[in-house]
MARBA-3410 file (N, C-alpha, C, O; in Angstrom, 1 decimal):
97
54.9,-39.9,-7.5,53.8,-39.8,-6.9,52.8,-40.5,-6.6,52.1,-40.5,-7.7 ~ 52.2,-41.2,-5.9,51.0,-41.9,-4.8,50.2,-41.4,-3.8,50.2,-41.6,-2.6 ~ 49.5,-40.7,-4.7,48.4,-39.9,-3.5,47.4,-40.6,-3.4,46.9,-40.8,-4.5 ~ 46.9,-41.0,-2.0,45.1,-41.5,-2.8,43.9,-40.9,-2.2,43.8,-40.7,-1.0 ~ 43.0,-40.8,-3.3,41.9,-40.3,-3.8,40.8,-39.9,-2.3,40.6,-40.8,-1.6
40.3,-38.7,-2.1,39.1,-38.3,-1.0,37.8,-39.0,-1.6,37.4,-38.8,-2.7 ~ 37.2,-39.9,-0.7,36.4,-39.7,-1.0,35.2,-39.3,-0.1,34.6,-39.6,0.9 ~ 34.9,-38.3,-1.2,33.3,-38.1,-0.6,32.1,-38.4,-0.7,31.4,-38.9,-1.6 ~ 31.7,-38.0,0.8,30.5,-38.5,1.4,29.3,-37.2,0.2,29.3,-36.1,-0.4 ~ 28.3,-38.6,0.6,26.9,-38.0,-0.7,26.6,-36.9,0.3,26.6,-35.9,-0.3
26.4,-36.7,1.8,25.6,-35.7,2.7,26.6,-34.6,1.6,26.1,-34.0,0.6 ~ 27.8,-34.6,1.7,29.3,-33.4,2.0,29.0,-32.8,0.1,29.3,-31.6,-0.1 ~ 28.3,-33.9,-1.1,28.5,-33.8,-2.0,26.8,-32.8,-2.3,26.8,-32.0,-3.2 ~ 25.8,-33.1,-1.7,24.8,-32.2,-1.7,24.6,-30.8,-1.1,24.0,-29.7,-1.2 ~ 25.3,-31.6,-0.3,25.8,-29.3,0.5,26.5,-28.9,-0.3,26.6,-27.7,-0.7
27.2,-29.7,-0.7,28.3,-28.4,-1.9,27.4,-28.1,-2.9,27.5,-27.0,-3.4 ~ 26.5,-29.1,-3.4,25.5,-28.3,-4.5,25.0,-27.7,-4.2,25.0,-26.6,-4.8 ~ 24.3,-28.1,-3.1,23.2,-26.9,-2.4,23.7,-25.8,-2.9,23.4,-25.2,-3.9 ~ 24.7,-25.6,-1.9,25.7,-24.1,-1.9,25.8,-23.6,-3.4,25.8,-22.4,-3.4 ~ 25.9,-24.0,-4.5,26.2,-23.6,-5.5,24.6,-23.4,-6.5,24.7,-22.6,-7.4
23.3,-23.9,-6.3,22.4,-24.2,-7.4,21.3,-22.9,-6.3,20.7,-21.9,-6.7 ~ 21.6,-23.4,-5.0,20.5,-22.3,-4.1,20.6,-21.0,-4.3,20.0,-20.2,-5.0 ~ 21.7,-21.1,-3.5,22.5,-19.6,-3.0,23.8,-18.4,-4.3,24.5,-17.4,-4.1 ~ 23.4,-19.4,-5.7,23.9,-19.1,-6.7,26.0,-18.8,-6.6,26.9,-18.4,-7.4 ~ 25.8,-19.1,-5.4,28.0,-19.3,-5.4,28.3,-19.9,-6.4,27.9,-21.1,-6.7
29.2,-18.9,-7.2,30.1,-19.8,-7.9,30.8,-20.9,-8.2,31.8,-20.7,-7.5 ~ 30.9,-21.9,-8.7,31.8,-23.4,-8.6,33.1,-23.4,-8.3,33.7,-24.1,-7.5 ~ 33.7,-22.3,-9.3,34.7,-21.6,-8.7,35.5,-20.9,-7.2,36.6,-21.0,-6.8 ~ 34.7,-20.6,-6.9,34.4,-19.9,-5.0,34.1,-20.9,-4.4,34.9,-21.0,-3.4 ~ 33.0,-22.2,-4.5,32.8,-23.3,-3.7,34.4,-24.6,-4.2,35.0,-25.5,-3.7
34.4,-24.0,-5.4,35.8,-25.2,-4.5,36.9,-24.6,-4.2,37.7,-25.2,-3.5 ~ 37.6,-23.1,-4.7,38.3,-22.7,-3.7,38.5,-22.8,-2.1,39.4,-22.9,-1.3 ~ 37.0,-22.8,-2.2,36.4,-22.9,0.1,36.7,-23.9,0.4,37.3,-24.2,1.5 ~ 36.2,-25.0,-0.6,36.4,-26.4,0.0,37.4,-27.4,-0.2,37.5,-28.5,0.4 ~ 38.6,-26.6,-1.4,40.1,-27.4,-1.1,39.7,-28.8,-2.8,40.2,-29.9,-3.0
38.8,-28.3,-3.5,38.6,-29.3,-4.7,38.8,-29.1,-5.3,39.7,-28.2,-5.3 ~ 38.3,-29.8,-6.7,39.3,-29.1,-8.3,37.6,-29.1,-8.8,36.8,-30.1,-8.9 ~ 37.3,-27.2,-9.2,36.3,-27.7,-9.8,35.2,-28.1,-10.7,34.0,-27.9,-10.8 ~ 36.3,-29.3,-11.8,35.9,-30.1,-12.3,34.9,-30.7,-11.7,33.8,-30.8,-12.1 ~ 35.7,-31.6,-10.4,34.7,-32.8,-9.3,33.0,-32.2,-9.6,32.0,-32.8,-10.0
33.3,-30.5,-9.2,32.1,-29.8,-8.8,30.8,-30.2,-9.8,29.6,-30.4,-9.5 ~ 31.4,-30.1,-11.1,30.8,-29.9,-12.3,30.2,-31.8,-12.6,29.2,-32.1,-13.2 ~ 31.1,-32.5,-12.2,31.2,-33.9,-12.3,29.6,-34.0,-11.5,28.5,-34.3,-12.1 ~ 29.7,-33.8,-10.5,28.6,-34.0,-9.2,27.0,-33.2,-10.2,25.9,-33.8,-10.1 ~ 27.1,-32.3,-10.8,26.3,-32.0,-10.9,25.9,-32.4,-12.1,24.8,-32.6,-12.3
26.5,-32.6,-12.5,25.9,-33.7,-13.9,25.3,-34.8,-13.8,24.3,-35.2,-14.3 ~ 26.3,-35.5,-13.0,25.5,-36.7,-12.7,24.6,-36.4,-11.9,23.6,-37.1,-12.2 ~ 24.3,-35.6,-10.8,23.0,-34.9,-10.3,21.1,-34.9,-11.3,20.0,-35.4,-11.1 ~ 22.0,-33.9,-12.4,21.0,-33.8,-13.3,20.5,-35.0,-14.3,19.3,-35.2,-14.7 ~ 21.5,-35.8,-14.4,21.5,-37.1,-15.1,20.9,-38.4,-14.2,20.7,-39.6,-14.6
20.5,-37.8,-12.9,19.6,-39.1,-12.2,20.9,-40.3,-11.3,20.7,-41.2,-10.4 ~ 22.0,-39.8,-11.9,22.9,-41.1,-11.5,22.7,-40.9,-9.9,22.4,-42.0,-9.3 ~ 22.7,-40.1,-9.4,23.0,-40.0,-8.2,21.4,-40.8,-7.4,21.5,-40.9,-6.2 ~ 20.6,-41.1,-7.8,19.5,-41.4,-7.1,19.7,-42.9,-7.1,19.6,-43.6,-6.1 ~ 20.2,-43.2,-8.8,20.3,-44.5,-8.4,20.9,-45.2,-8.3,20.9,-46.5,-8.4
22.3,-43.8,-8.0,23.5,-44.9,-6.7,22.9,-45.4,-4.9,23.1,-46.2,-4.1 ~ 21.7,-44.0,-5.1,21.1,-44.6,-3.4,20.1,-45.6,-3.6,19.7,-46.4,-2.8 ~ 19.5,-45.5,-4.9,18.6,-47.0,-4.8,19.3,-48.5,-4.9,18.8,-49.6,-4.9 ~ 20.8,-47.9,-5.1,21.4,-49.2,-5.4,22.0,-49.6,-3.7,22.3,-50.8,-3.4 ~ 22.1,-48.8,-3.2,22.6,-48.8,-2.2,21.8,-49.0,-0.8,22.1,-49.5,0.3
20.9,-48.6,-1.2,19.4,-48.8,-0.1,19.2,-50.5,-0.4,19.1,-51.3,0.5 ~ 19.3,-50.9,-2.2,18.7,-52.3,-2.1,19.8,-53.2,-1.4,19.4,-54.3,-1.1 ~ 20.9,-52.8,-1.2,22.1,-53.6,-0.8,21.5,-53.4,0.6,20.7,-54.2,1.0 ~ 21.7,-52.4,1.3,21.5,-52.7,2.7,19.9,-53.8,2.8,19.8,-54.8,3.4 ~ 19.2,-53.3,2.1,17.9,-54.3,2.3,17.9,-55.7,2.5,17.5,-56.4,3.4
18.4,-56.1,1.2,19.2,-57.4,1.1,19.9,-58.5,2.4,19.7,-59.6,2.7 ~ 20.8,-57.5,3.0,22.1,-57.4,3.9,21.1,-57.6,5.5,21.6,-58.3,6.4 ~ 20.2,-57.2,5.6,19.0,-56.7,6.6,18.1,-58.0,6.9,17.8,-58.4,8.0 ~ 17.7,-58.5,5.5,17.0,-59.9,5.3,17.0,-60.2,4.1,16.4,-59.8,3.1 ~ 18.5,-61.7,4.4,18.7,-62.6,3.2,17.8,-63.3,2.9,17.0,-63.7,3.7
18.0,-63.7,1.8,17.1,-64.7,1.5,16.8,-66.2,2.1,17.6,-66.8,2.8 ~ 15.9,-66.5,1.7,15.6,-68.0,2.6,16.3,-68.6,1.7,16.4,-68.3,0.5 ~ 16.7,-69.6,2.2,17.8,-71.0,2.0,16.8,-72.5,1.5,15.9,-73.2,2.1 ~ 17.5,-72.7,-0.1,16.5,-73.5,-0.3,16.5,-74.5,0.2,17.6,-75.0,0.6 ~ 15.7,-75.1,0.4,15.7,-76.4,0.8,15.0,-77.9,0.2,14.3,-78.8,0.6
15.8,-77.6,-1.3,15.7,-79.0,-1.7,14.7,-79.5,-2.6,14.6,-80.7,-3.0 ~ 13.6,-78.0,-3.2,12.2,-78.6,-3.3,11.4,-79.6,-3.3,11.9,-80.2,-2.4 ~ 10.8,-80.1,-3.5,9.4,-80.9,-2.8,10.5,-82.3,-1.6,10.6,-82.4,-0.4 ~ 10.9,-83.0,-2.7,11.9,-84.0,-1.6,12.2,-83.2,-0.4,12.1,-83.8,0.7 ~ 12.6,-81.6,-0.4,12.9,-81.1,1.1,11.9,-80.6,1.8,11.8,-80.5,3.0
10.7,-80.2,0.6,9.4,-79.8,1.9,8.7,-81.4,2.2,7.8,-81.6,2.9 ~ 9.4,-82.2,1.5,8.5,-83.8,2.6,9.2,-84.0,3.9,8.7,-84.5,4.9 ~ 10.7,-83.5,3.8,11.1,-83.9,5.3,10.8,-82.9,5.7,9.8,-83.3,6.2 ~ 10.7,-81.4,5.9,10.0,-80.5,6.5,8.5,-81.0,6.7,8.3,-81.2,7.9 ~ 7.3,-81.3,6.0,6.2,-82.1,6.7,6.4,-82.9,7.3,5.8,-82.9,8.4
7.2,-84.0,7.1,7.2,-85.2,7.9,7.9,-84.9,9.4,7.5,-85.7,10.3 ~ 8.8,-84.0,9.7,9.4,-83.4,11.1,8.5,-82.6,11.8,8.5,-82.4,13.0 ~ 7.3,-81.9,10.6,6.3,-81.2,11.4,5.3,-82.3,12.0,4.9,-82.1,13.1 ~ 5.0,-83.2,11.5,4.3,-84.8,11.4,4.6,-85.2,13.0,3.9,-85.3,14.1 ~ 6.1,-85.5,12.6,6.6,-86.2,13.7,6.5,-84.7,14.9,6.4,-85.1,16.0
6.5,-84.1,14.9,6.9,-83.1,16.4,5.7,-83.1,16.4,5.5,-82.6,17.6 ~ 4.0,-83.3,15.6,3.0,-82.0,15.8,2.9,-83.3,16.9,2.9,-82.9,18.1 ~ 2.9,-84.9,16.6,2.1,-86.2,17.3,2.7,-86.6,18.8,2.4,-87.6,19.5 ~ 3.5,-85.9,18.8,4.9,-85.9,19.8,4.3,-84.7,21.5,4.5,-84.5,22.7 ~ 3.6,-84.3,20.6,3.5,-83.0,21.8,1.8,-83.9,21.9,1.3,-84.6,21.0
1.3,-83.8,23.0,0.0,-83.8,24.1,-0.6,-82.5,24.0,0.0,-81.4,23.7 ~ -2.1,-82.5,24.3,-2.9,-81.6,24.2,-3.5,-81.5,25.3,-4.4,-80.7,25.5
END
């Protein structure tokens, strides 16, 4: 039996947990309605109260921020700085105002 696991979106998990916590719907009823094992809902609830959900969202946001704004390339320390300054001086001297 090779069954693939279903990846539930964070928004769906929040929707399910909100239904349980705000509306006091029993986990067994929610699990039956969504076709999910009740233990999985209990696990999500535990993660929510342990702060793991926020931690994962922060990690995901950090990865997105890093992808959007990659770090500046290393230009080789002082030698690299001298090369850039030299290039800048040449460009500055070649432009006449």
